[in-house]
N, C-alpha and C positions, 0 to 999 in steps of 0.2 A: 656533320658539316652544316653550316648555316648558309644557304644559297639564295640568291635573288636572281630571277630572270627578268630583266628589264625589256619588256616588249614580248608578251606572250602571244605571238601570232602562231602561224602553222609550225615553223621550225622551233620556236620557243616552247610550244606545248609538246612537241615531239620529244624534246630534251627533257622536259619536266616528267613526262610519262615514263621515260626510261629511268630517270633518277629515282622515281617513286617505286617503280617495279623492282628495282634492285636494292631498295632500302639503303641508300647511301646519304640521305639527308636527314637532319634532325628538324630543320625547319626550311620551308621553301616559299619564298615570296614570288608571286606572279603578278606583274603589272601590265595594265592595258588601260587605255583611256575609257573604253567601254567594257567593264569587267563582266557584264552579262553575257558577252559573247564567248567567255571562257567557260566551257562546259566539260563535265566529266571529272571534276576535282572536288566535288562537294563532300565526298565521304572520307577525305584524307584529313586527319587532325593536324598534320604538320604543314598543311598548305594555307597560306594567307593570300587572298585575292585583294588587290588594291589598285587604284588609279594614281596613287601617290608614290612616285619614283623615289622621292627623298626618304620616305618612311622605309621603303625596302632597302635602300642603300645603307641607311644607318643601322639596320638590324641584321646585316649579312656579312659574312667573312669572305665569300666568293661571289662576285658580281658577273653575271653573264649578260652581255648586252646583245639583244637580238632585234633591235628596232630597224626601221628602214634607214638607209644611209643618210638621207637628208635630215633626219631628226637627231642623229647622234651628237653632232657638235653642240646643239643647244642644250641637250640633256647633260652633257659633260660640263658645259659652262655653268649651268644652273646648280650642279651638284658637286663641283670639284672641291669646294670648301668642306664637304662632308666626308670626302674620301680619306681613309686612313692608310698609313704607309704599309701596314701589314696585310691589307686586303689584296686578294688576287683579282685582277680585272681581266676578264675574258671577253673578246669581241668575236661574234660569229657573223659579222657584217661584211658583205662583199664591197670592195672598192674603198675601204677606209683604212689607210695604212697605219702601222705602228707610229711612224713619224708624226702623222697628223694627230693621233691620240696624245702623244708626248708633247706636242706643241700646245695642246690645250691644258693638260693636267700636270705636265712635267715628266721627266724621264726617271724620276726616283720612285716609280711605282712598278709593281710586278704586273706586267702587261703581256698577254698572250692572245694572238689571233688564232681562232679555231674555225675549221670548215667541216662541220658534220653534215649529215644528210637526214632526211625525214625517217629513215629506217632506225634512227635513234629510239623511236617510240616502241620498237619491238626488240631492242638490244642488238641490232645488226648494222649500226652505222659504220662507215669508214670515215674517220675524222683525221684531218691533217692539222698539226699544231706548229705555230711559229712564235717563239717568245722574243721579247726585247732583251737587251743585255741583262737587266735585272731579273726579268721573268724566267731566265734559265734556272734560277734557284728554286722556282716552284713549278717547273714543267712536269715533275713527277706527280704532283697533286692533280694537275690538269689531265695527265694520262690516266690517273686513277678514276677521275670523273668520266672521261670519254671511253675508257676501256670497259666501264660498266655499261656503256651504251653500244658496245661493239668492239671495234679495233681502232687504235690510234697510231699515228706515225708523225714524228717530228721532221719537218722539212724547212729549208730556207724560205723566208717570206716571199722572195721573188718567184717561187714556184706555186704560191697559193692560188693565183688566178687559174693556172692549168689544173690544179687539184680540184678547184671548184667545178670545172667543166667535167672532169672525169668522175668525180664522186657525187656531187650534188645534182648537176644536170644529168649525170649518168643514170641516176635513178629513173628519170623520165625516158631515157634512151632504152633501158632494159625493159621498162613497162611496155613500150611500143613494140619491142621484139616479142614479148610474151603475148601481147594482143594479136599480133600478126600470126603467131603460131596457133593461137586459139581460133582465129578465123579460118586458118587452113584446116584445122581439125573439124570444124563445123562443116566445111565443104566436103570433107571425107565421110560425113554422116553422123558425127557425134552431136548429142544435145549440147546446148551452149554451156550449161553448168559442168558437164563432163569434159568438154573441150578445155574450159578454163582450168579445171583441176589438173588435167593431163599436162597442159603447157606449163603451169606454175610449178608443179612438183618436179617436172623434168628439168626446168631451169635451175631450181634449187639444188637438185641432185648433181647437175653438171658443175656448179660452183663448189659444192661440197666435195666432189671428187678431186678437183684441182687443189682445194685448200688442204684436204687431208693427205693427199699423196705428194704434193709439191711438184707434180709433173707439169710439163709444158702442155698447153692445149692440144698441140698436134699429136703428142704421145697418146692422149686419150682418144683423139679422133681416129688414130690408126687402129685402136682396139676394136672399133665398131664399123670399120670400113673393110669390106671384102672385095677382092677383084671382080669387077663386073657387077657389083651388088647395087641395091637400091640406095644405100646411104651415099656412096660416092657419086651416083647419078644425080641425087638431089643437091649435094654440095657443089658439084661442078655447075649445075644449072644456076644456083644462087650466085656463084662467082661470075658466071657469064652475064648475069643481070646486074652485077655491080654491088653485091652485098658488102664486102669488106671496104671497097672504095667509097661507097655511100656513107658507111659509118665513119670512116676516117675524115671524109669531107665534112660531115656534120659536126664532128668534134672540133675540127679546125675552124668552122664557121662560128661555133659557139665561143671559141677562144678569141677570135677576132672581135666578136661583139663585146665580150667581157672586158677586153683591153681598151674599149672606148669609154669605159667607166673610169673616172679619175681615181687614182689610187693614192 
């Protein structure tokens, strides 16, 4: 695959690392106005760093746009004459609808909106995909790309805002929970590095249990809670303090905020 990532910021570089790690690209253009800020790609022969978006667009079959929303319209306007009908255009940009993209470059392009998260860099992203009518023909190619970075799911475009909150913002939510567990472990007497490893691996183990077993979380909770035991004591105290309620309120607050972004 000849891929270009237009806008190699944090998310763009995470996608690039995942693609390179899984050896799914024959060439990979990474563009940014200041290419000196793109680090860690010097040893890859297939990577070309450039500040010239047009150069990257001309030399790729798959274009992944990862710029800030306010920059996308100008980039598309400047480069629409270079776009080829056979190219797959993927946007990972929040708040820029397929309709807006089609209004600029036309509906006769393969267009897919994708919402990965930064875990793409370690092959553990949850990516949601929404194609335009023509893009449905190439959605399997997009799945191949993003499945190499973790897991992908095709959803209606109207659900992308919610998916962004759960999957992209969700990375930060889970990080905060891991940090809180780490702080609790330190308070119980572990060294900071020990506490961090305990919290991190336990979180990973919990997610892996659910993924491998297909069980509901409560089924796995029941396996580790005994009558009158320490686990149920801790769980009940967390719920009394509003753990689940706070998480749900936080998710809804993020969703309300993201819906203020014009789509």
